[in-house]
N, C-alpha and C positions, 0 to 999 in steps of 0.2 A: 827298769828293763824295759816296759813298756814302748817309753818315750824313745829309748835308742833304736829299739826295733822297728818303729815309724820312721824316724830321720834316716836311718840305714834304707828301708824300703824307699822311700822316696826319694834319694841319691839314686838308686839303681835305675826308677823308672826316669828320671832327668836322664840319666848317662843312656838309656833306650833310646829316647826320642833327642837325643844331641843337645840337649838345650843347658842353660847353666843357671844360677838362681840371678844373674844378670839380667836375664829377659823376662823378669819377672811375674810369670805364668802361676797361677791361683794351683793348690793341690788339688781340686776339683778338678781343671781343667787338665792337669797329667794325669790325673788317675783316670779321667773317660778318655784319653788318649790311649791310654796303654791297656784299660779292660783288666787290669790287675785286680783282685781283690785285696782287701786288706788284710794285712800278717794277724794282725792281733784279733781280729775277728775269728780268721780261721782258726787260731790257735786257742780259743775259749770253745769254739764250734768242737772241736775235737777233744777238747779237756771234757766238757759234760757230754758226749758221745762216750768214752771211755769210762766215763761215771756210771754212765747207765747200763754199759756193759757189765760192766763188775756189780753193780745192783741187781740185775737179772741172773748172774750167774749163781747156778743149784751148785753146785760143787763147793767143796773148800778147796779150793787151787791156794798156789804162791800167791796169786795175785791179793787175794782175802786178807792171807795171813802177812803180807808185806804191808797192808792198809791198817793192821790192825797190830801190828808190832811193837812192843814198849821195850825199849832197852834198857838192859839190867843194869847198867853203874851209875846211867843218868835218870833224873827226874824227868819227865813232859813238860815242855816251857806251858807258862801261865797263858791263857788265850784272853 
């Protein structure tokens, strides 16, 4: 999934710059030209930010209950 997101983002950036793969521009050059941040890094940052928010939460709201939920009819997958 991560790889697919990166490929899609690069395709969008090439479209923004109106260039094709035949132009043989490096990904770093494309990223510098567009100034767009890497989507996978942004997702990871948001994920860790949410995890920190949940860890600091004092009340036992729905988010804590969802994270600790165990299905009744199935066993949890082996880690």
